[in-house]
C-alpha positions, 0 to 999 in steps of 0.5 A, a space after each residue: 500500500 502507498 502512503 506518506 508520513 513525516 514528523 520532526 523534533 529535536 535529537 541532541 543539538 540537532 533538529 531532525 525531520 523524518 519522512 516515511 514513504 511506502 509503495 506496494 510490495 508483497 513483503 516488508 522491504 525497508 530502506 533507511 537513510 540516516 545522517 552519519 551521526 545516527 547510523 549506529 541506530 539503524 537496527 532500532 529504526 528498522 525494528 520500529 518500522 517493522 512493528 508498524 508496517 508488515 507489508 510494503 516497500 518502506 523508505 525512511 529518510 532522516 535529515 538533521 540540522 544543527 540548532 543555532 550555536 552560542 555567540 562568539 566568545 573572547 579568549 581573555 587570556 589570549 587577549 591579555 597576552 596580545 595586549 602585553 606583547 603589543 605594548 612591549 613592542 610599542 615601548 621598545 620601538 618608540 611607536 606613537 599611538 596606543 593599543 586599541 581594542 579593534 586591533 587586538 580583536 583582529 588578532 588570531 584566536 582572540 575571538 572564536 566560537 565556543 568549542 563544544 562537541 556535537 550532542 547527538 542525543 539518544 536513540 529514544 529521541 530519534 525513535 520518538 520522531 520515527 514513531 510519529 512519522 509512522 503514525 502519520 503514515 498509518 493514517 494515510 494507509 488506513 484511508 487508502 485501505 478503506 478506499 481499496 476495501 470498497 473496490 474489493 467489495 464491488 468485485 465480490 458483488 460481481 462474484 456473488 452475482 455469478 454464483 447466484 446465476 450458477 446456482 439457478 442454472 445447475 438444476 436445469 443443466 442436470 435435467 438437460 443432461 438426463 434428457 440427453 442421456 435418455 435420448 442417446 440410449 433410445 437411439 443406440 438401442 433402436 427401440 429395444 427394451 431398456 432396463 429402466 432401473 439401470 438407466 435411473 442408476 446411471 442418471 443418479 450417478 451422473 447427477 451426483 457427478 454434476 452436483 456443484 451445490 457443496 462447492 457453491 456453499 463453500 464458495 459463499 462461506 469464503 465470500 462471507 468470511 472475506 467480507 468479514 475480514 474487510 469489515 474488521 476495524 481492529 487495525 491488524 494486518 489482513 492481507 495474508 488472511 485474505 490471500 488464503 481465502 482467495 486461494 480457497 475460492 479459486 479452488 472451488 471455482 476450478 472444481 465447479 468448472 470441471 463439473 460444469 458441462 454447460 456453456 452458461 455455467 462455464 462462462 460464469 466460472 471464467 468470469 469469476 476466476 477473472 474477478 478473483 485474479 483482479 482481487 488477488 492483484 490488490 490483496 497482494 499489496 494490502 496489509 
C-alpha cells in the first residue's frame, strides 16, 4: 500500500525531520537513510518500522540540522597576552599611538566560537520522531485501505452475482443432461427394451457427478468470511488472511468448472476466476 508520513523534533543539538514513504510490495522491504551521526541506530529504526508496517516497500529518510550555536566568545587570556606583547613592542620601538581594542580583536584566536562537541542525543529521541512519522503514515494507509476495501467489495458483488446465476442454472443443466442421456440410449438401442432401473442408476450417478451445490456453499462461506475480514476495524494486518481465502475460492471455482458441462455455467466460472485474479492483484499489496 502507498502512503506518506513525516514528523520532526529535536535529537541532541540537532533538529531532525523524518519522512516515511511506502509503495506496494508483497513483503516488508525497508530502506533507511540516516545522517552519519545516527547510523549506529539503524537496527532500532528498522525494528520500529517493522512493528508498524508488515507489508510494503518502506523508505525512511532522516535529515538533521544543527540548532543555532552560542555567540562568539573572547579568549581573555589570549587577549591579555596580545595586549602585553603589543605594548612591549610599542615601548621598545618608540611607536606613537596606543593599543586599541579593534586591533587586538583582529588578532588570531582572540575571538572564536565556543568549542563544544556535537550532542547527538539518544536513540529514544530519534525513535520518538520515527514513531510519529509512522503514525502519520498509518493514517494515510488506513484511508487508502478503506478506499481499496470498497473496490474489493464491488468485485465480490460481481462474484456473488455469478454464483447466484450458477446456482439457478445447475438444476436445469442436470435435467438437460438426463434428457440427453435418455435420448442417446433410445437411439443406440433402436427401440429395444431398456432396463429402466439401470438407466435411473446411471442418471443418479451422473447427477451426483454434476452436483456443484457443496462447492457453491463453500464458495459463499469464503465470500462471507472475506467480507468479514474487510469489515474488521481492529487495525491488524489482513492481507495474508485474505490471500488464503482467495486461494480457497479459486479452488472451488476450478472444481465447479470441471463439473460444469454447460456453456452458461462455464462462462460464469471464467468470469469469476477473472474477478478473483483482479482481487488477488490488490490483496497482494494490502496489509
